[in-house]
TIZA-212774 format. One record per residue: residue in one letter; x, y, z of N, C-alpha, C in turn. Coordinates in nm, 2 decimals. Layout:
! residues N
+--------+--------+---------+--------+---------+----------+--------+--------+---------+--------+
| residu | n.east | n.north |   n.up | ca.east | ca.north |  ca.up | c.east | c.north |   c.up |
+--------+--------+---------+--------+---------+----------+--------+--------+---------+--------+
|      a |      X |       Y |      Z |       X |        Y |      Z |      X |       Y |      Z |
...
+--------+--------+---------+--------+---------+----------+--------+--------+---------+--------+
END
This chain:
! residues 220
+--------+--------+---------+--------+---------+----------+--------+--------+---------+--------+
| residu | n.east | n.north |   n.up | ca.east | ca.north |  ca.up | c.east | c.north |   c.up |
+--------+--------+---------+--------+---------+----------+--------+--------+---------+--------+
|      m |  -5.19 |    8.27 |   0.65 |   -5.10 |     8.36 |   0.58 |  -4.98 |    8.28 |   0.53 |
|      a |  -4.93 |    8.32 |   0.41 |   -4.83 |     8.24 |   0.34 |  -4.70 |    8.24 |   0.42 |
|      d |  -4.67 |    8.35 |   0.49 |   -4.54 |     8.36 |   0.56 |  -4.54 |    8.27 |   0.69 |
|      r |  -4.65 |    8.22 |   0.72 |   -4.66 |     8.13 |   0.84 |  -4.64 |    7.98 |   0.79 |
|      i |  -4.64 |    7.95 |   0.66 |   -4.63 |     7.82 |   0.61 |  -4.48 |    7.77 |   0.63 |
|      l |  -4.46 |    7.66 |   0.70 |   -4.33 |     7.60 |   0.71 |  -4.31 |    7.50 |   0.60 |
|      y |  -4.41 |    7.42 |   0.57 |   -4.40 |     7.32 |   0.46 |  -4.53 |    7.31 |   0.38 |
|      s |  -4.52 |    7.29 |   0.26 |   -4.64 |     7.26 |   0.17 |  -4.62 |    7.12 |   0.11 |
|      i |  -4.70 |    7.03 |   0.16 |   -4.70 |     6.89 |   0.11 |  -4.79 |    6.88 |  -0.01 |
|      k |  -4.74 |    6.83 |  -0.13 |   -4.82 |     6.83 |  -0.25 |  -4.82 |    6.69 |  -0.31 |
|      d |  -4.94 |    6.63 |  -0.31 |   -4.96 |     6.50 |  -0.38 |  -4.86 |    6.39 |  -0.35 |
|      m |  -4.83 |    6.38 |  -0.22 |   -4.74 |     6.27 |  -0.17 |  -4.81 |    6.14 |  -0.17 |
|      t |  -4.73 |    6.03 |  -0.20 |   -4.78 |     5.89 |  -0.20 |  -4.69 |    5.82 |  -0.10 |
|      i |  -4.75 |    5.74 |  -0.01 |   -4.68 |     5.66 |   0.08 |  -4.70 |    5.51 |   0.05 |
|      s |  -4.60 |    5.43 |   0.07 |   -4.61 |     5.29 |   0.04 |  -4.54 |    5.20 |   0.14 |
|      h |  -4.58 |    5.08 |   0.15 |   -4.51 |     4.98 |   0.23 |  -4.47 |    4.86 |   0.13 |
|      g |  -4.34 |    4.86 |   0.10 |   -4.30 |     4.77 |  -0.01 |  -4.36 |    4.81 |  -0.14 |
|      d |  -4.43 |    4.72 |  -0.21 |   -4.49 |     4.75 |  -0.33 |  -4.64 |    4.79 |  -0.32 |
|      r |  -4.69 |    4.79 |  -0.19 |   -4.83 |     4.82 |  -0.17 |  -4.85 |    4.97 |  -0.13 |
|      v |  -4.93 |    5.04 |  -0.21 |   -4.96 |     5.18 |  -0.19 |  -5.05 |    5.19 |  -0.07 |
|      l |  -5.02 |    5.27 |   0.03 |   -5.10 |     5.28 |   0.15 |  -5.20 |    5.40 |   0.13 |
|      c |  -5.15 |    5.51 |   0.08 |   -5.23 |     5.63 |   0.06 |  -5.16 |    5.72 |  -0.05 |
|      s |  -5.25 |    5.78 |  -0.13 |   -5.20 |     5.88 |  -0.23 |  -5.27 |    6.01 |  -0.22 |
|      g |  -5.23 |    6.10 |  -0.30 |   -5.29 |     6.23 |  -0.30 |  -5.29 |    6.31 |  -0.17 |
|      i |  -5.18 |    6.29 |  -0.10 |   -5.16 |     6.36 |   0.03 |  -5.11 |    6.50 |   0.01 |
|      s |  -5.19 |    6.60 |   0.04 |   -5.16 |     6.74 |   0.02 |  -5.21 |    6.82 |   0.14 |
|      f |  -5.12 |    6.89 |   0.21 |   -5.16 |     6.98 |   0.32 |  -5.04 |    7.07 |   0.35 |
|      d |  -5.07 |    7.18 |   0.42 |   -4.97 |     7.28 |   0.47 |  -4.95 |    7.26 |   0.61 |
|      i |  -4.82 |    7.28 |   0.65 |   -4.79 |     7.28 |   0.79 |  -4.75 |    7.43 |   0.82 |
|      r |  -4.82 |    7.49 |   0.92 |   -4.80 |     7.63 |   0.95 |  -4.75 |    7.64 |   1.09 |
|      k |  -4.68 |    7.75 |   1.12 |   -4.64 |     7.78 |   1.26 |  -4.76 |    7.77 |   1.35 |
|      g |  -4.74 |    7.70 |   1.46 |   -4.85 |     7.69 |   1.56 |  -4.96 |    7.59 |   1.53 |
|      d |  -4.95 |    7.51 |   1.42 |   -5.04 |     7.41 |   1.40 |  -5.03 |    7.30 |   1.50 |
|      c |  -5.15 |    7.25 |   1.55 |   -5.15 |     7.13 |   1.63 |  -5.23 |    7.03 |   1.55 |
|      i |  -5.17 |    6.93 |   1.49 |   -5.23 |     6.85 |   1.39 |  -5.24 |    6.71 |   1.44 |
|      m |  -5.37 |    6.66 |   1.44 |   -5.39 |     6.52 |   1.48 |  -5.40 |    6.43 |   1.35 |
|      l |  -5.32 |    6.33 |   1.35 |   -5.31 |     6.23 |   1.24 |  -5.38 |    6.10 |   1.29 |
|      c |  -5.49 |    6.07 |   1.22 |   -5.57 |     5.95 |   1.26 |  -5.59 |    5.86 |   1.14 |
|      g |  -5.63 |    5.73 |   1.18 |   -5.66 |     5.63 |   1.08 |  -5.65 |    5.50 |   1.14 |
|      a |  -5.70 |    5.40 |   1.08 |   -5.70 |     5.26 |   1.13 |  -5.56 |    5.21 |   1.13 |
|      n |  -5.54 |    5.10 |   1.21 |   -5.41 |     5.03 |   1.21 |  -5.37 |    4.99 |   1.07 |
|      g |  -5.25 |    5.02 |   1.03 |   -5.21 |     4.98 |   0.90 |  -5.24 |    5.08 |   0.79 |
|      s |  -5.30 |    5.19 |   0.82 |   -5.34 |     5.29 |   0.72 |  -5.22 |    5.37 |   0.68 |
|      g |  -5.11 |    5.37 |   0.75 |   -4.99 |     5.44 |   0.71 |  -4.95 |    5.56 |   0.79 |
|      k |  -5.00 |    5.57 |   0.92 |   -4.97 |     5.69 |   1.00 |  -4.82 |    5.70 |   1.02 |
|      t |  -4.76 |    5.60 |   1.07 |   -4.62 |     5.60 |   1.10 |  -4.53 |    5.62 |   0.97 |
|      t |  -4.58 |    5.56 |   0.87 |   -4.51 |     5.57 |   0.74 |  -4.51 |    5.71 |   0.69 |
|      l |  -4.62 |    5.78 |   0.71 |   -4.64 |     5.92 |   0.67 |  -4.54 |    6.01 |   0.75 |
|      m |  -4.54 |    5.98 |   0.88 |   -4.45 |     6.06 |   0.96 |  -4.30 |    6.05 |   0.92 |
|      k |  -4.26 |    5.92 |   0.89 |   -4.12 |     5.90 |   0.85 |  -4.10 |    5.97 |   0.71 |
|      a |  -4.20 |    5.96 |   0.63 |   -4.18 |     6.03 |   0.50 |  -4.16 |    6.18 |   0.51 |
|      l |  -4.23 |    6.24 |   0.61 |   -4.22 |     6.38 |   0.63 |  -4.08 |    6.42 |   0.68 |
|      t |  -4.03 |    6.34 |   0.77 |   -3.89 |     6.37 |   0.82 |  -3.79 |    6.37 |   0.70 |
|      g |  -3.82 |    6.29 |   0.60 |   -3.73 |     6.29 |   0.48 |  -3.72 |    6.41 |   0.40 |
|      i |  -3.82 |    6.51 |   0.42 |   -3.82 |     6.63 |   0.35 |  -3.78 |    6.75 |   0.44 |
|      s |  -3.73 |    6.71 |   0.56 |   -3.69 |     6.81 |   0.66 |  -3.57 |    6.89 |   0.60 |
|      r |  -3.57 |    7.02 |   0.63 |   -3.46 |     7.10 |   0.59 |  -3.41 |    7.19 |   0.70 |
|      k |  -3.28 |    7.23 |   0.68 |   -3.22 |     7.31 |   0.79 |  -3.29 |    7.45 |   0.80 |
|      g |  -3.32 |    7.49 |   0.92 |   -3.39 |     7.61 |   0.95 |  -3.54 |    7.59 |   0.98 |
|      n |  -3.60 |    7.49 |   0.92 |   -3.73 |     7.45 |   0.95 |  -3.74 |    7.30 |   0.98 |
|      e |  -3.65 |    7.25 |   1.07 |   -3.63 |     7.11 |   1.09 |  -3.75 |    7.04 |   1.15 |
|      m |  -3.78 |    6.92 |   1.09 |   -3.88 |     6.83 |   1.15 |  -3.81 |    6.72 |   1.23 |
|      i |  -3.85 |    6.70 |   1.35 |   -3.79 |     6.60 |   1.43 |  -3.90 |    6.50 |   1.48 |
|      m |  -3.88 |    6.38 |   1.46 |   -3.98 |     6.28 |   1.50 |  -3.94 |    6.21 |   1.63 |
|      i |  -4.03 |    6.20 |   1.72 |   -4.01 |     6.13 |   1.85 |  -4.08 |    6.00 |   1.84 |
|      p |  -4.00 |    5.89 |   1.83 |   -4.07 |     5.76 |   1.81 |  -4.14 |    5.71 |   1.93 |
|      a |  -4.22 |    5.61 |   1.91 |   -4.30 |     5.56 |   2.03 |  -4.21 |    5.46 |   2.10 |
|      r |  -4.24 |    5.44 |   2.23 |   -4.19 |     5.34 |   2.32 |  -4.03 |    5.34 |   2.32 |
|      i |  -3.97 |    5.45 |   2.34 |   -3.83 |     5.46 |   2.37 |  -3.80 |    5.39 |   2.50 |
|      p |  -3.70 |    5.30 |   2.50 |   -3.67 |     5.23 |   2.63 |  -3.61 |    5.32 |   2.73 |
|      k |  -3.66 |    5.31 |   2.86 |   -3.60 |     5.39 |   2.97 |  -3.48 |    5.31 |   3.03 |
|      v |  -3.37 |    5.33 |   2.97 |   -3.25 |     5.26 |   3.02 |  -3.19 |    5.31 |   3.15 |
|      e |  -3.17 |    5.23 |   3.24 |   -3.12 |     5.27 |   3.37 |  -2.98 |    5.32 |   3.36 |
|      g |  -2.95 |    5.43 |   3.44 |   -2.81 |     5.48 |   3.44 |  -2.79 |    5.61 |   3.38 |
|      f |  -2.90 |    5.67 |   3.33 |   -2.90 |     5.81 |   3.27 |  -3.00 |    5.90 |   3.34 |
|      t |  -2.95 |    6.01 |   3.38 |   -3.04 |     6.11 |   3.43 |  -3.13 |    6.17 |   3.32 |
|      l |  -3.24 |    6.23 |   3.35 |   -3.32 |     6.29 |   3.25 |  -3.24 |    6.40 |   3.17 |
|      k |  -3.16 |    6.48 |   3.24 |   -3.08 |     6.58 |   3.17 |  -2.98 |    6.51 |   3.08 |
|      e |  -2.92 |    6.41 |   3.12 |   -2.82 |     6.34 |   3.04 |  -2.89 |    6.28 |   2.91 |
|      f |  -3.01 |    6.22 |   2.93 |   -3.08 |     6.16 |   2.82 |  -3.11 |    6.27 |   2.72 |
|      v |  -3.16 |    6.39 |   2.76 |   -3.19 |     6.49 |   2.66 |  -3.06 |    6.54 |   2.59 |
|      r |  -2.95 |    6.55 |   2.67 |   -2.82 |     6.59 |   2.61 |  -2.78 |    6.49 |   2.51 |
|      i |  -2.78 |    6.36 |   2.54 |   -2.74 |     6.26 |   2.45 |  -2.83 |    6.26 |   2.32 |
|      s |  -2.95 |    6.29 |   2.34 |   -3.04 |     6.29 |   2.22 |  -3.00 |    6.40 |   2.12 |
|      c |  -2.92 |    6.49 |   2.16 |   -2.87 |     6.60 |   2.07 |  -2.73 |    6.57 |   2.02 |
|      f |  -2.70 |    6.44 |   2.00 |   -2.56 |     6.39 |   1.97 |  -2.51 |    6.46 |   1.84 |
|      n |  -2.60 |    6.49 |   1.75 |   -2.56 |     6.54 |   1.62 |  -2.53 |    6.69 |   1.63 |
|      q |  -2.55 |    6.75 |   1.75 |   -2.51 |     6.89 |   1.77 |  -2.40 |    6.91 |   1.87 |
|      s |  -2.35 |    6.80 |   1.93 |   -2.25 |     6.80 |   2.03 |  -2.11 |    6.79 |   1.97 |
|      d |  -2.01 |    6.82 |   2.05 |   -1.87 |     6.80 |   2.00 |  -1.82 |    6.66 |   2.01 |
|      m |  -1.70 |    6.63 |   1.99 |   -1.65 |     6.49 |   1.99 |  -1.65 |    6.43 |   2.13 |
|      a |  -1.66 |    6.52 |   2.23 |   -1.67 |     6.47 |   2.37 |  -1.81 |    6.46 |   2.42 |
|      g |  -1.91 |    6.49 |   2.33 |   -2.05 |     6.48 |   2.36 |  -2.10 |    6.60 |   2.44 |
|      r |  -2.02 |    6.71 |   2.43 |   -2.06 |     6.84 |   2.50 |  -2.14 |    6.93 |   2.41 |
|      l |  -2.24 |    6.99 |   2.46 |   -2.31 |     7.09 |   2.39 |  -2.25 |    7.23 |   2.41 |
|      s |  -2.28 |    7.32 |   2.33 |   -2.24 |     7.46 |   2.34 |  -2.31 |    7.53 |   2.46 |
|      e |  -2.26 |    7.64 |   2.51 |   -2.32 |     7.71 |   2.62 |  -2.46 |    7.75 |   2.58 |
|      q |  -2.48 |    7.79 |   2.46 |   -2.62 |     7.83 |   2.41 |  -2.71 |    7.71 |   2.42 |
|      q |  -2.66 |    7.60 |   2.37 |   -2.75 |     7.48 |   2.37 |  -2.78 |    7.43 |   2.51 |
|      e |  -2.68 |    7.45 |   2.60 |   -2.71 |     7.41 |   2.74 |  -2.82 |    7.50 |   2.80 |
|      r |  -2.81 |    7.63 |   2.76 |   -2.92 |     7.72 |   2.81 |  -3.05 |    7.68 |   2.75 |
|      s |  -3.05 |    7.63 |   2.62 |   -3.17 |     7.59 |   2.56 |  -3.22 |    7.46 |   2.63 |
|      l |  -3.13 |    7.38 |   2.67 |   -3.17 |     7.26 |   2.74 |  -3.24 |    7.29 |   2.87 |
|      d |  -3.18 |    7.38 |   2.95 |   -3.24 |     7.42 |   3.07 |  -3.38 |    7.49 |   3.05 |
|      s |  -3.38 |    7.57 |   2.94 |   -3.51 |     7.64 |   2.91 |  -3.62 |    7.54 |   2.87 |
|      a |  -3.58 |    7.43 |   2.80 |   -3.68 |     7.33 |   2.76 |  -3.73 |    7.26 |   2.88 |
|      l |  -3.64 |    7.22 |   2.97 |   -3.68 |     7.15 |   3.09 |  -3.78 |    7.24 |   3.17 |
|      k |  -3.75 |    7.36 |   3.18 |   -3.84 |     7.46 |   3.25 |  -3.97 |    7.47 |   3.18 |
|      t |  -3.97 |    7.48 |   3.05 |   -4.10 |     7.50 |   2.98 |  -4.19 |    7.38 |   3.00 |
|      l |  -4.13 |    7.26 |   3.01 |   -4.20 |     7.13 |   3.02 |  -4.22 |    7.09 |   3.17 |
|      h |  -4.18 |    7.18 |   3.26 |   -4.19 |     7.15 |   3.40 |  -4.12 |    7.03 |   3.45 |
|      l |  -4.00 |    7.01 |   3.39 |   -3.91 |     6.90 |   3.42 |  -3.78 |    6.93 |   3.49 |
|      n |  -3.76 |    7.06 |   3.52 |   -3.64 |     7.10 |   3.58 |  -3.61 |    7.04 |   3.72 |
|      e |  -3.72 |    7.01 |   3.79 |   -3.70 |     6.95 |   3.92 |  -3.67 |    6.80 |   3.91 |
|      l |  -3.69 |    6.74 |   3.79 |   -3.66 |     6.60 |   3.77 |  -3.53 |    6.58 |   3.69 |
|      a |  -3.45 |    6.69 |   3.67 |   -3.34 |     6.68 |   3.58 |  -3.23 |    6.58 |   3.62 |
|      d |  -3.22 |    6.56 |   3.75 |   -3.12 |     6.46 |   3.80 |  -3.17 |    6.33 |   3.84 |
|      r |  -3.30 |    6.30 |   3.80 |   -3.36 |     6.17 |   3.83 |  -3.32 |    6.07 |   3.72 |
|      d |  -3.29 |    5.95 |   3.76 |   -3.27 |     5.84 |   3.66 |  -3.39 |    5.82 |   3.58 |
|      i |  -3.37 |    5.81 |   3.45 |   -3.49 |     5.80 |   3.36 |  -3.57 |    5.67 |   3.38 |
|      s |  -3.51 |    5.57 |   3.44 |   -3.58 |     5.45 |   3.47 |  -3.68 |    5.46 |   3.58 |
|      t |  -3.67 |    5.57 |   3.65 |   -3.77 |     5.60 |   3.76 |  -3.88 |    5.69 |   3.72 |
|      l |  -3.87 |    5.75 |   3.60 |   -3.97 |     5.84 |   3.55 |  -4.10 |    5.77 |   3.52 |
|      s |  -4.21 |    5.84 |   3.53 |   -4.34 |     5.79 |   3.48 |  -4.33 |    5.80 |   3.33 |
|      d |  -4.42 |    5.72 |   3.26 |   -4.43 |     5.73 |   3.11 |  -4.46 |    5.87 |   3.06 |
|      g |  -4.54 |    5.94 |   3.14 |   -4.57 |     6.08 |   3.10 |  -4.45 |    6.17 |   3.11 |
|      e |  -4.38 |    6.16 |   3.22 |   -4.26 |     6.24 |   3.24 |  -4.15 |    6.21 |   3.13 |
|      f |  -4.14 |    6.08 |   3.10 |   -4.04 |     6.04 |   3.00 |  -4.08 |    6.09 |   2.86 |
|      q |  -4.21 |    6.09 |   2.83 |   -4.26 |     6.14 |   2.70 |  -4.22 |    6.29 |   2.69 |
|      k |  -4.24 |    6.36 |   2.80 |   -4.20 |     6.50 |   2.80 |  -4.05 |    6.52 |   2.78 |
|      a |  -3.97 |    6.43 |   2.83 |   -3.82 |     6.43 |   2.81 |  -3.79 |    6.42 |   2.66 |
|      g |  -3.86 |    6.34 |   2.59 |   -3.85 |     6.32 |   2.44 |  -3.88 |    6.45 |   2.37 |
|      i |  -3.99 |    6.52 |   2.42 |   -4.03 |     6.65 |   2.36 |  -3.92 |    6.75 |   2.39 |
|      a |  -3.86 |    6.75 |   2.51 |   -3.76 |     6.84 |   2.54 |  -3.64 |    6.83 |   2.45 |
|      s |  -3.60 |    6.71 |   2.41 |   -3.49 |     6.69 |   2.32 |  -3.51 |    6.75 |   2.18 |
|      a |  -3.64 |    6.75 |   2.14 |   -3.67 |     6.81 |   2.01 |  -3.66 |    6.97 |   2.02 |
|      l |  -3.70 |    7.02 |   2.13 |   -3.70 |     7.16 |   2.16 |  -3.55 |    7.21 |   2.16 |
|      v |  -3.47 |    7.13 |   2.22 |   -3.32 |     7.17 |   2.23 |  -3.26 |    7.17 |   2.09 |
|      r |  -3.31 |    7.08 |   2.01 |   -3.26 |     7.08 |   1.87 |  -3.33 |    7.18 |   1.78 |
|      d |  -3.40 |    7.27 |   1.84 |   -3.47 |     7.38 |   1.77 |  -3.56 |    7.34 |   1.66 |
|      a |  -3.64 |    7.23 |   1.68 |   -3.73 |     7.19 |   1.58 |  -3.84 |    7.29 |   1.56 |
|      s |  -3.88 |    7.31 |   1.44 |   -3.99 |     7.40 |   1.41 |  -4.12 |    7.31 |   1.39 |
|      v |  -4.10 |    7.18 |   1.36 |   -4.21 |     7.08 |   1.36 |  -4.17 |    6.96 |   1.44 |
|      i |  -4.25 |    6.92 |   1.53 |   -4.23 |     6.80 |   1.61 |  -4.33 |    6.70 |   1.58 |
|      l |  -4.29 |    6.58 |   1.54 |   -4.38 |     6.47 |   1.51 |  -4.37 |    6.37 |   1.62 |
|      l |  -4.49 |    6.32 |   1.66 |   -4.49 |     6.23 |   1.77 |  -4.58 |    6.11 |   1.73 |
|      d |  -4.53 |    5.99 |   1.74 |   -4.60 |     5.87 |   1.70 |  -4.66 |    5.81 |   1.83 |
|      e |  -4.80 |    5.82 |   1.84 |   -4.87 |     5.77 |   1.95 |  -4.82 |    5.82 |   2.09 |
|      p |  -4.81 |    5.95 |   2.11 |   -4.75 |     6.00 |   2.23 |  -4.83 |    5.97 |   2.36 |
|      t |  -4.96 |    5.93 |   2.34 |   -5.04 |     5.91 |   2.46 |  -5.07 |    5.76 |   2.48 |
|      a |  -5.01 |    5.67 |   2.39 |   -5.03 |     5.53 |   2.41 |  -4.98 |    5.48 |   2.54 |
|      f |  -5.06 |    5.40 |   2.61 |   -5.02 |     5.33 |   2.73 |  -5.02 |    5.43 |   2.85 |
|      l |  -5.06 |    5.55 |   2.83 |   -5.07 |     5.65 |   2.95 |  -5.20 |    5.64 |   3.01 |
|      d |  -5.21 |    5.67 |   3.14 |   -5.34 |     5.68 |   3.21 |  -5.40 |    5.81 |   3.17 |
|      a |  -5.53 |    5.83 |   3.21 |   -5.61 |     5.94 |   3.16 |  -5.54 |    6.07 |   3.20 |
|      e |  -5.49 |    6.08 |   3.32 |   -5.43 |     6.21 |   3.37 |  -5.31 |    6.24 |   3.29 |
|      n |  -5.22 |    6.15 |   3.26 |   -5.10 |     6.18 |   3.19 |  -5.13 |    6.20 |   3.04 |
|      r |  -5.23 |    6.13 |   2.99 |   -5.27 |     6.15 |   2.85 |  -5.31 |    6.29 |   2.82 |
|      i |  -5.40 |    6.34 |   2.91 |   -5.45 |     6.48 |   2.90 |  -5.33 |    6.58 |   2.92 |
|      a |  -5.24 |    6.55 |   3.01 |   -5.13 |     6.64 |   3.04 |  -5.04 |    6.65 |   2.92 |
|      i |  -5.01 |    6.54 |   2.85 |   -4.92 |     6.54 |   2.73 |  -4.99 |    6.62 |   2.62 |
|      l |  -5.12 |    6.60 |   2.60 |   -5.19 |     6.67 |   2.49 |  -5.19 |    6.82 |   2.52 |
|      r |  -5.21 |    6.86 |   2.64 |   -5.21 |     7.00 |   2.68 |  -5.07 |    7.06 |   2.66 |
|      t |  -4.97 |    6.98 |   2.69 |   -4.83 |     7.03 |   2.67 |  -4.81 |    7.05 |   2.52 |
|      l |  -4.86 |    6.96 |   2.44 |   -4.84 |     6.98 |   2.29 |  -4.91 |    7.11 |   2.24 |
|      r |  -5.03 |    7.13 |   2.29 |   -5.10 |     7.25 |   2.25 |  -5.03 |    7.38 |   2.30 |
|      a |  -4.98 |    7.37 |   2.42 |   -4.90 |     7.49 |   2.47 |  -4.78 |    7.52 |   2.39 |
|      l |  -4.71 |    7.42 |   2.34 |   -4.60 |     7.44 |   2.25 |  -4.65 |    7.50 |   2.12 |
|      c |  -4.76 |    7.46 |   2.07 |   -4.82 |     7.52 |   1.95 |  -4.85 |    7.67 |   1.97 |
|      n |  -4.91 |    7.70 |   2.08 |   -4.94 |     7.84 |   2.12 |  -4.82 |    7.93 |   2.11 |
|      n |  -4.70 |    7.86 |   2.13 |   -4.57 |     7.94 |   2.13 |  -4.51 |    7.94 |   1.99 |
|      g |  -4.58 |    7.88 |   1.89 |   -4.53 |     7.89 |   1.76 |  -4.47 |    7.76 |   1.70 |
|      t |  -4.45 |    7.66 |   1.78 |   -4.40 |     7.53 |   1.73 |  -4.52 |    7.46 |   1.66 |
|      a |  -4.49 |    7.39 |   1.55 |   -4.59 |     7.31 |   1.49 |  -4.58 |    7.16 |   1.54 |
|      v |  -4.69 |    7.10 |   1.57 |   -4.69 |     6.96 |   1.62 |  -4.78 |    6.87 |   1.53 |
|      i |  -4.73 |    6.76 |   1.50 |   -4.82 |     6.65 |   1.44 |  -4.81 |    6.53 |   1.52 |
|      f |  -4.92 |    6.48 |   1.57 |   -4.92 |     6.36 |   1.66 |  -5.03 |    6.26 |   1.60 |
|      s |  -4.99 |    6.14 |   1.60 |   -5.08 |     6.03 |   1.57 |  -5.14 |    5.98 |   1.69 |
|      t |  -5.27 |    5.94 |   1.68 |   -5.34 |     5.89 |   1.80 |  -5.46 |    5.81 |   1.77 |
|      h |  -5.50 |    5.71 |   1.86 |   -5.63 |     5.65 |   1.85 |  -5.72 |    5.71 |   1.95 |
|      d |  -5.67 |    5.80 |   2.04 |   -5.76 |     5.87 |   2.13 |  -5.82 |    5.99 |   2.07 |
|      l |  -5.92 |    5.96 |   1.98 |   -5.98 |     6.06 |   1.90 |  -6.05 |    6.18 |   1.98 |
|      h |  -6.11 |    6.14 |   2.08 |   -6.19 |     6.24 |   2.16 |  -6.09 |    6.34 |   2.22 |
|      d |  -5.99 |    6.29 |   2.29 |   -5.89 |     6.38 |   2.36 |  -5.81 |    6.46 |   2.26 |
|      g |  -5.77 |    6.39 |   2.15 |   -5.69 |     6.46 |   2.05 |  -5.77 |    6.57 |   1.98 |
|      y |  -5.90 |    6.54 |   1.96 |   -5.99 |     6.64 |   1.89 |  -6.00 |    6.77 |   1.97 |
|      d |  -5.99 |    6.76 |   2.10 |   -6.01 |     6.87 |   2.19 |  -5.89 |    6.97 |   2.18 |
|      v |  -5.77 |    6.92 |   2.14 |   -5.66 |     7.01 |   2.14 |  -5.61 |    7.04 |   2.00 |
|      c |  -5.65 |    6.97 |   1.90 |   -5.60 |     6.99 |   1.76 |  -5.66 |    7.10 |   1.69 |
|      t |  -5.59 |    7.16 |   1.60 |   -5.64 |     7.27 |   1.51 |  -5.67 |    7.22 |   1.37 |
|      k |  -5.61 |    7.10 |   1.34 |   -5.63 |     7.04 |   1.21 |  -5.63 |    6.89 |   1.22 |
|      v |  -5.70 |    6.82 |   1.13 |   -5.70 |     6.68 |   1.13 |  -5.65 |    6.63 |   0.99 |
|      l |  -5.56 |    6.53 |   1.00 |   -5.52 |     6.45 |   0.88 |  -5.58 |    6.31 |   0.90 |
|      a |  -5.65 |    6.26 |   0.81 |   -5.72 |     6.13 |   0.82 |  -5.68 |    6.04 |   0.70 |
|      l |  -5.63 |    5.92 |   0.74 |   -5.59 |     5.82 |   0.64 |  -5.69 |    5.71 |   0.64 |
|      g |  -5.76 |    5.69 |   0.52 |   -5.86 |     5.60 |   0.51 |  -5.81 |    5.46 |   0.47 |
|      a |  -5.89 |    5.36 |   0.51 |   -5.86 |     5.22 |   0.47 |  -5.87 |    5.20 |   0.32 |
|      d |  -5.94 |    5.29 |   0.26 |   -5.96 |     5.29 |   0.11 |  -5.85 |    5.37 |   0.04 |
|      r |  -5.74 |    5.40 |   0.11 |   -5.62 |     5.47 |   0.06 |  -5.65 |    5.61 |   0.03 |
|      t |  -5.75 |    5.67 |   0.08 |   -5.78 |     5.81 |   0.06 |  -5.73 |    5.89 |   0.17 |
|      f |  -5.71 |    6.02 |   0.14 |   -5.66 |     6.11 |   0.24 |  -5.75 |    6.23 |   0.26 |
|      r |  -5.77 |    6.28 |   0.38 |   -5.85 |     6.39 |   0.41 |  -5.78 |    6.49 |   0.51 |
|      s |  -5.79 |    6.62 |   0.48 |   -5.73 |     6.72 |   0.56 |  -5.84 |    6.82 |   0.59 |
|      a |  -5.86 |    6.85 |   0.72 |   -5.97 |     6.94 |   0.76 |  -5.93 |    7.03 |   0.88 |
|      e |  -5.98 |    7.15 |   0.88 |   -5.96 |     7.24 |   0.99 |  -6.10 |    7.29 |   1.04 |
|      n |  -6.10 |    7.35 |   1.16 |   -6.21 |     7.41 |   1.22 |  -6.33 |    7.32 |   1.23 |
|      e |  -6.45 |    7.36 |   1.19 |   -6.57 |     7.28 |   1.20 |  -6.57 |    7.16 |   1.11 |
|      e |  -6.48 |    7.15 |   1.01 |   -6.48 |     7.04 |   0.92 |  -6.40 |    6.92 |   0.97 |
|      r |  -6.34 |    6.94 |   1.09 |   -6.25 |     6.83 |   1.14 |  -6.34 |    6.70 |   1.17 |
|      k |  -6.45 |    6.72 |   1.24 |   -6.53 |     6.61 |   1.28 |  -6.58 |    6.53 |   1.16 |
|      a |  -6.62 |    6.60 |   1.05 |   -6.66 |     6.53 |   0.93 |  -6.55 |    6.44 |   0.87 |
|      a |  -6.43 |    6.49 |   0.87 |   -6.31 |     6.42 |   0.82 |  -6.29 |    6.29 |   0.90 |
|      i |  -6.30 |    6.30 |   1.03 |   -6.28 |     6.18 |   1.12 |  -6.39 |    6.08 |   1.09 |
|      e |  -6.52 |    6.13 |   1.08 |   -6.63 |     6.04 |   1.06 |  -6.62 |    5.97 |   0.93 |
|      s |  -6.57 |    6.04 |   0.83 |   -6.56 |     5.98 |   0.69 |  -6.46 |    5.86 |   0.69 |
|      i |  -6.37 |    5.86 |   0.78 |   -6.27 |     5.75 |   0.79 |  -6.33 |    5.63 |   0.87 |
|      f |  -6.38 |    5.67 |   0.99 |   -6.42 |     5.56 |   1.08 |  -6.57 |    5.52 |   1.09 |
|      f |  -6.65 |    5.60 |   1.03 |   -6.80 |     5.58 |   1.05 |  -6.87 |    5.58 |   0.91 |
|      r |  -6.80 |    5.51 |   0.81 |   -6.86 |     5.51 |   0.68 |  -6.98 |    5.41 |   0.68 |
|      n |  -7.08 |    5.43 |   0.60 |   -7.19 |     5.34 |   0.58 |  -7.14 |    5.22 |   0.50 |
+--------+--------+---------+--------+---------+----------+--------+--------+---------+--------+
END
């Protein structure tokens, strides 16, 4: 339905320097979409995500959670999430009462409330990845973009993160995540965006998702 569309991407081209990585990129982002972005290394997945954040607008904000954020010692999980919302805090770094309630709600939603006072350097990679997602929820993102959120995670944490993303989508948030874990990602996604080494782009939903993936990775 049209009223569920947050963004309509039309004929976007992404480049690295003077080299075109992919063109003809067109797709819709709807409320509740769980979108898997796949493609070979160098195909432009991260570049596409960065380009999408450039069209973010107030009210339907896209927030990208980068890969491999350092776990710097000396910050609790709650402090880390609060600091991540620096553009919404006052001059002293304080959030409003409503935002503090949103912070507590985000931690509860992601089952992080019992870890709120833990130093982030002691968190597992999966727990820390959830903390990054919490920061996007506090900033009231309607679209969350994650660059390789399951990279370097063990199987248990990889599945837990993907299930967390799908649960957020079930509550109306749209998620776009890049991954090389095609099997696990396929199980939770509602849509596939595929970037080909031949600079082509494919978008597919439902039963057409598998064909889109195969056209990228298993060409004759």
